[in-house]
Phi, psi and omega in degrees: 000130183231334179253163179298322180296320179292323177297314180297316180299322180294317180297317178298318176301317180293321177299317180292318179298323176274003180057048176256117181298137180213165172212127180279127179231182177076208189298319178301315178296317182297317180299321181296319184270007167111004178242084181307134175222139177282135180208156176240017177210174175227146180246129178230132173265126183227163174227094187276118179293158176305134180084004179255359179293314181295315176297322177297309177306315179297322182291335185260344195299333186288330186239356187226155167268107175197064183297152181306314184297329177293315178297316179297316180299316176299321177296313184294322182272358186051052185236191177255169173213164181251148172240117189248124177281127190293322184284317185260348189059031177276124187257135172246118177266135182233136178234184182250147177305316184291346179260354182276120186302326182269353187229028181307156186310324182277350185255355188249032185299324182262002183289144175250133180213162179290173178087202186298000000 
């Protein structure tokens, strides 16, 4: 993996393979929809189901800092966590659908996002 886009696509592939719902937000989403912004990270809103922290950590462990205990702690605290690509120091910040003020569980009925 050499570009930020390739790093991001790898993480998205893992989320989809594990059937973890996600939505890309922030600069990468803005760039896709036509408002280019320079960035050194990516923002992903995710909802990790019970039992998916270990498989996600395992899928990322070869190239990323994203240990299972960090993901589990974020789930328990209903908080965010970072996934950091070891070679590039490219950071993916992840939050939860239910914690996103514009996409709260009751507000995203028509939203489309990756995963399940």
